[in-house]
N, CA, C and O atoms as CSV, one atom per row, in Angstrom:
chain,resi,resn,atom,element,x,y,z
A,1,TYR,N,N,-5.942,-1.996,2.675
A,1,TYR,CA,C,-4.793,-1.804,1.850
A,1,TYR,C,C,-3.967,-3.082,1.788
A,1,TYR,O,O,-3.647,-3.558,0.699
A,2,CYS,N,N,-3.624,-3.636,2.929
A,2,CYS,CA,C,-2.796,-4.846,2.962
A,2,CYS,C,C,-3.472,-5.986,2.218
A,2,CYS,O,O,-2.816,-6.722,1.480
A,3,HIS,N,N,-4.755,-6.136,2.403
A,3,HIS,CA,C,-5.509,-7.184,1.717
A,3,HIS,C,C,-5.436,-6.993,0.205
A,3,HIS,O,O,-5.271,-7.960,-0.539
A,4,LEU,N,N,-5.558,-5.760,-0.241
A,4,LEU,CA,C,-5.493,-5.479,-1.678
A,4,LEU,C,C,-4.113,-5.795,-2.242
A,4,LEU,O,O,-4.004,-6.321,-3.350
A,5,VAL,N,N,-3.067,-5.481,-1.498
A,5,VAL,CA,C,-1.706,-5.808,-1.941
A,5,VAL,C,C,-1.533,-7.316,-1.998
A,5,VAL,O,O,-1.003,-7.845,-2.976
A,6,ALA,N,N,-1.972,-8.008,-0.965
A,6,ALA,CA,C,-1.830,-9.466,-0.915
A,6,ALA,C,C,-2.568,-10.143,-2.069
A,6,ALA,O,O,-2.144,-11.200,-2.537
A,7,ARG,N,N,-3.651,-9.553,-2.525
A,7,ARG,CA,C,-4.429,-10.111,-3.639
A,7,ARG,C,C,-3.943,-9.619,-5.000
A,7,ARG,O,O,-4.490,-10.004,-6.033
A,8,GLY,N,N,-2.918,-8.770,-5.001
A,8,GLY,CA,C,-2.386,-8.259,-6.257
A,8,GLY,C,C,-3.229,-7.162,-6.885
A,8,GLY,O,O,-3.108,-6.891,-8.079
A,9,GLN,N,N,-4.079,-6.529,-6.090
A,9,GLN,CA,C,-4.983,-5.500,-6.602
A,9,GLN,C,C,-4.510,-4.085,-6.302
A,9,GLN,O,O,-5.166,-3.118,-6.689
A,10,LEU,N,N,-3.375,-3.953,-5.616
A,10,LEU,CA,C,-2.839,-2.646,-5.270
A,10,LEU,C,C,-1.322,-2.723,-5.318
A,10,LEU,O,O,-0.721,-3.700,-4.872
A,11,GLU,N,N,-0.721,-1.693,-5.859
A,11,GLU,CA,C,0.736,-1.617,-5.911
A,11,GLU,C,C,1.303,-1.561,-4.497
A,11,GLU,O,O,0.606,-1.168,-3.561
A,12,GLU,N,N,2.546,-1.946,-4.342
A,12,GLU,CA,C,3.185,-1.944,-3.030
A,12,GLU,C,C,3.531,-0.544,-2.556
A,12,GLU,O,O,3.653,-0.310,-1.353
A,13,VAL,N,N,3.690,0.390,-3.483
A,13,VAL,CA,C,4.001,1.778,-3.145
A,13,VAL,C,C,2.907,2.677,-3.721
A,13,VAL,O,O,2.719,2.746,-4.935
A,14,VAL,N,N,2.191,3.363,-2.832
A,14,VAL,CA,C,1.188,4.342,-3.257
A,14,VAL,C,C,1.661,5.688,-2.723
A,14,VAL,O,O,1.553,5.965,-1.529
A,15,ARG,N,N,2.176,6.505,-3.601
A,15,ARG,CA,C,2.782,7.776,-3.201
A,15,ARG,C,C,1.753,8.820,-2.761
A,15,ARG,O,O,2.023,9.650,-1.893
A,16,ASP,N,N,0.581,8.760,-3.370
A,16,ASP,CA,C,-0.485,9.710,-3.055
A,16,ASP,C,C,-1.819,8.985,-3.177
A,16,ASP,O,O,-2.293,8.735,-4.286
A,17,THR,N,N,-2.422,8.647,-2.050
A,17,THR,CA,C,-3.654,7.857,-2.065
A,17,THR,C,C,-4.815,8.600,-2.713
A,17,THR,O,O,-5.720,7.969,-3.259
A,18,ALA,N,N,-4.805,9.922,-2.662
A,18,ALA,CA,C,-5.881,10.703,-3.276
A,18,ALA,C,C,-5.835,10.603,-4.799
A,18,ALA,O,O,-6.867,10.724,-5.459
A,19,GLY,N,N,-4.658,10.386,-5.356
A,19,GLY,CA,C,-4.503,10.284,-6.794
A,19,GLY,C,C,-4.537,8.867,-7.324
A,19,GLY,O,O,-4.327,8.649,-8.517
A,20,CYS,N,N,-4.795,7.903,-6.465
A,20,CYS,CA,C,-4.828,6.488,-6.844
A,20,CYS,C,C,-6.280,6.016,-6.875
A,20,CYS,O,O,-6.977,6.069,-5.861
A,21,ALA,N,N,-6.729,5.559,-8.032
A,21,ALA,CA,C,-8.123,5.129,-8.184
A,21,ALA,C,C,-8.500,4.016,-7.210
A,21,ALA,O,O,-9.641,3.955,-6.752
A,22,ALA,N,N,-7.552,3.137,-6.890
A,22,ALA,CA,C,-7.838,2.000,-6.011
A,22,ALA,C,C,-8.004,2.400,-4.549
A,22,ALA,O,O,-8.626,1.665,-3.782
A,23,THR,N,N,-7.458,3.556,-4.143
A,23,THR,CA,C,-7.492,3.931,-2.728
A,23,THR,C,C,-8.272,5.204,-2.429
A,23,THR,O,O,-8.730,5.388,-1.301
A,24,ALA,N,N,-8.433,6.077,-3.401
A,24,ALA,CA,C,-9.056,7.379,-3.158
A,24,ALA,C,C,-10.466,7.263,-2.576
A,24,ALA,O,O,-10.854,8.063,-1.725
A,25,GLY,N,N,-11.225,6.277,-3.028
A,25,GLY,CA,C,-12.601,6.131,-2.574
A,25,GLY,C,C,-12.813,5.215,-1.393
A,25,GLY,O,O,-13.945,5.034,-0.946
A,26,LEU,N,N,-11.744,4.632,-0.880
A,26,LEU,CA,C,-11.894,3.716,0.259
A,26,LEU,C,C,-12.209,4.508,1.534
A,26,LEU,O,O,-11.515,5.480,1.833
A,27,PRO,N,N,-13.232,4.117,2.284
A,27,PRO,CA,C,-13.564,4.831,3.526
A,27,PRO,C,C,-12.393,4.926,4.502
A,27,PRO,O,O,-12.248,5.928,5.201
A,28,ILE,N,N,-11.564,3.893,4.551
A,28,ILE,CA,C,-10.439,3.892,5.492
A,28,ILE,C,C,-9.406,4.984,5.155
A,28,ILE,O,O,-8.700,5.465,6.042
A,29,THR,N,N,-9.321,5.369,3.881
A,29,THR,CA,C,-8.382,6.410,3.481
A,29,THR,C,C,-8.716,7.710,4.198
A,29,THR,O,O,-7.833,8.351,4.767
A,30,ALA,N,N,-9.973,8.098,4.174
A,30,ALA,CA,C,-10.400,9.329,4.838
A,30,ALA,C,C,-10.424,9.164,6.354
A,30,ALA,O,O,-10.027,10.069,7.088
A,31,ARG,N,N,-10.884,8.022,6.814
A,31,ARG,CA,C,-11.022,7.813,8.266
A,31,ARG,C,C,-9.694,7.957,8.997
A,31,ARG,O,O,-9.629,8.568,10.064
A,32,PHE,N,N,-8.633,7.391,8.419
A,32,PHE,CA,C,-7.324,7.453,9.057
A,32,PHE,C,C,-6.412,8.505,8.442
A,32,PHE,O,O,-5.268,8.661,8.868
A,33,GLY,N,N,-6.907,9.220,7.450
A,33,GLY,CA,C,-6.112,10.272,6.822
A,33,GLY,C,C,-4.874,9.737,6.129
A,33,GLY,O,O,-3.804,10.337,6.219
A,34,ILE,N,N,-5.007,8.618,5.441
A,34,ILE,CA,C,-3.853,7.992,4.798
A,34,ILE,C,C,-3.473,8.782,3.551
A,34,ILE,O,O,-4.274,8.923,2.627
A,35,GLY,N,N,-2.259,9.290,3.532
A,35,GLY,CA,C,-1.777,10.079,2.405
A,35,GLY,C,C,-0.886,9.286,1.476
A,35,GLY,O,O,-0.871,9.523,0.268
A,36,CYS,N,N,-0.137,8.336,2.038
A,36,CYS,CA,C,0.689,7.432,1.234
A,36,CYS,C,C,0.771,6.100,1.958
A,36,CYS,O,O,0.455,5.999,3.144
A,37,TYR,N,N,1.203,5.076,1.224
A,37,TYR,CA,C,1.197,3.722,1.766
A,37,TYR,C,C,2.353,2.937,1.167
A,37,TYR,O,O,2.651,3.059,-0.022
A,38,LEU,N,N,2.993,2.140,1.993
A,38,LEU,CA,C,4.119,1.317,1.569
A,38,LEU,C,C,3.926,-0.073,2.154
A,38,LEU,O,O,3.637,-0.212,3.342
A,39,SER,N,N,4.082,-1.102,1.331
A,39,SER,CA,C,3.830,-2.464,1.779
A,39,SER,C,C,4.872,-3.418,1.218
A,39,SER,O,O,5.310,-3.270,0.077
A,40,ALA,N,N,5.262,-4.387,2.017
A,40,ALA,CA,C,6.167,-5.445,1.574
A,40,ALA,C,C,5.469,-6.783,1.828
A,40,ALA,O,O,5.347,-7.202,2.980
A,41,PRO,N,N,5.012,-7.456,0.777
A,41,PRO,CA,C,4.349,-8.746,0.964
A,41,PRO,C,C,5.307,-9.793,1.544
A,41,PRO,O,O,6.499,-9.806,1.238
A,42,ILE,N,N,4.762,-10.652,2.373
A,42,ILE,CA,C,5.504,-11.786,2.919
A,42,ILE,C,C,5.095,-12.999,2.085
A,42,ILE,O,O,3.957,-13.464,2.156
A,43,VAL,N,N,6.039,-13.498,1.299
A,43,VAL,CA,C,5.757,-14.578,0.358
A,43,VAL,C,C,6.403,-15.866,0.855
A,43,VAL,O,O,7.603,-15.899,1.130
A,44,LEU,N,N,5.610,-16.920,0.968
A,44,LEU,CA,C,6.108,-18.221,1.408
A,44,LEU,C,C,6.876,-18.907,0.280
A,44,LEU,O,O,6.808,-18.479,-0.872
A,45,ALA,N,N,7.594,-19.954,0.607
A,45,ALA,CA,C,8.419,-20.676,-0.370
A,45,ALA,C,C,7.612,-21.197,-1.555
A,45,ALA,O,O,8.138,-21.307,-2.662
A,46,ASP,N,N,6.332,-21.519,-1.329
A,46,ASP,CA,C,5.510,-22.023,-2.431
A,46,ASP,C,C,4.882,-20.911,-3.265
A,46,ASP,O,O,4.102,-21.186,-4.176
A,47,GLY,N,N,5.218,-19.650,-2.959
A,47,GLY,CA,C,4.704,-18.516,-3.717
A,47,GLY,C,C,3.436,-17.896,-3.156
A,47,GLY,O,O,2.963,-16.880,-3.664
A,48,THR,N,N,2.882,-18.500,-2.109
A,48,THR,CA,C,1.679,-17.978,-1.478
A,48,THR,C,C,2.007,-16.715,-0.692
A,48,THR,O,O,2.992,-16.673,0.045
A,49,VAL,N,N,1.178,-15.684,-0.853
A,49,VAL,CA,C,1.345,-14.475,-0.046
A,49,VAL,C,C,0.684,-14.723,1.298
A,49,VAL,O,O,-0.523,-14.954,1.367
A,50,TRP,N,N,1.467,-14.675,2.359
A,50,TRP,CA,C,0.994,-14.964,3.710
A,50,TRP,C,C,0.420,-13.718,4.376
A,50,TRP,O,O,-0.510,-13.809,5.176
A,51,GLY,N,N,0.969,-12.568,4.048
A,51,GLY,CA,C,0.541,-11.303,4.636
A,51,GLY,C,C,1.443,-10.193,4.140
A,51,GLY,O,O,2.133,-10.339,3.132
A,52,THR,N,N,1.431,-9.083,4.857
A,52,THR,CA,C,2.291,-7.961,4.494
A,52,THR,C,C,2.842,-7.280,5.731
A,52,THR,O,O,2.306,-7.409,6.831
A,53,VAL,N,N,3.907,-6.566,5.525
A,53,VAL,CA,C,4.424,-5.617,6.513
A,53,VAL,C,C,4.197,-4.264,5.859
A,53,VAL,O,O,4.611,-4.052,4.719
A,54,CYS,N,N,3.552,-3.356,6.555
A,54,CYS,CA,C,3.198,-2.111,5.888
A,54,CYS,C,C,3.307,-0.913,6.821
A,54,CYS,O,O,3.414,-1.046,8.040
A,55,CYS,N,N,3.275,0.253,6.202
A,55,CYS,CA,C,3.263,1.510,6.955
A,55,CYS,C,C,2.579,2.560,6.093
A,55,CYS,O,O,2.439,2.395,4.881
A,56,PHE,N,N,2.159,3.635,6.735
A,56,PHE,CA,C,1.554,4.719,5.984
A,56,PHE,C,C,1.876,6.040,6.660
A,56,PHE,O,O,2.310,6.082,7.811
A,57,SER,N,N,1.656,7.101,5.928
A,57,SER,CA,C,1.824,8.450,6.447
A,57,SER,C,C,0.548,9.216,6.148
A,57,SER,O,O,-0.196,8.859,5.235
A,58,THR,N,N,0.298,10.249,6.898
A,58,THR,CA,C,-0.876,11.072,6.655
A,58,THR,C,C,-0.639,12.077,5.529
A,58,THR,O,O,-1.547,12.823,5.160
A,59,HIS,N,N,0.557,12.098,4.993
A,59,HIS,CA,C,0.890,13.021,3.902
A,59,HIS,C,C,1.336,12.248,2.670
A,59,HIS,O,O,1.962,11.196,2.798
A,60,PRO,N,N,1.025,12.750,1.482
A,60,PRO,CA,C,1.571,12.135,0.267
A,60,PRO,C,C,3.093,12.208,0.297
A,60,PRO,O,O,3.659,13.147,0.857
A,61,ARG,N,N,3.752,11.235,-0.294
A,61,ARG,CA,C,5.221,11.197,-0.345
A,61,ARG,C,C,5.662,10.881,-1.765
A,61,ARG,O,O,5.987,9.733,-2.067
A,62,PRO,N,N,5.679,11.890,-2.651
A,62,PRO,CA,C,6.024,11.646,-4.051
A,62,PRO,C,C,7.443,11.122,-4.254
A,62,PRO,O,O,7.755,10.576,-5.313
A,63,GLU,N,N,8.298,11.282,-3.256
A,63,GLU,CA,C,9.688,10.829,-3.393
A,63,GLU,C,C,9.872,9.331,-3.138
A,63,GLU,O,O,10.964,8.806,-3.355
A,64,LEU,N,N,8.834,8.639,-2.685
A,64,LEU,CA,C,8.950,7.199,-2.465
A,64,LEU,C,C,9.262,6.490,-3.771
A,64,LEU,O,O,8.732,6.837,-4.826
A,65,ARG,N,N,10.129,5.495,-3.683
A,65,ARG,CA,C,10.524,4.716,-4.866
A,65,ARG,C,C,10.010,3.296,-4.705
A,65,ARG,O,O,9.729,2.856,-3.591
A,66,ASP,N,N,9.886,2.586,-5.804
A,66,ASP,CA,C,9.465,1.187,-5.738
A,66,ASP,C,C,10.430,0.379,-4.884
A,66,ASP,O,O,10.016,-0.558,-4.202
A,67,GLU,N,N,11.710,0.731,-4.913
A,67,GLU,CA,C,12.727,0.025,-4.126
A,67,GLU,C,C,12.482,0.174,-2.628
A,67,GLU,O,O,12.924,-0.669,-1.847
A,68,ASP,N,N,11.785,1.230,-2.214
A,68,ASP,CA,C,11.519,1.442,-0.788
A,68,ASP,C,C,10.662,0.331,-0.195
A,68,ASP,O,O,10.725,0.090,1.010
A,69,ALA,N,N,9.882,-0.334,-0.994
A,69,ALA,CA,C,9.045,-1.440,-0.509
A,69,ALA,C,C,9.885,-2.678,-0.223
A,69,ALA,O,O,9.488,-3.532,0.569
A,70,ARG,N,N,11.031,-2.774,-0.858
A,70,ARG,CA,C,11.888,-3.942,-0.635
A,70,ARG,C,C,12.620,-3.813,0.668
A,70,ARG,O,O,13.392,-4.699,1.033
């Protein structure tokens, strides 16, 4: 998940991983029971994404907002 966010291939807020085409089929989603995901990329001064700070829950969280990633 973090790698996908850092590469710009996944949104920073995934409210329901089962309903997201980018995450629903990932083996790690089922293995860890990831229901939702929130990530804040760490961007260096030159614009390079260095990594992310992230968290997840085993349940979908439809109430998450894009602002929650900030």
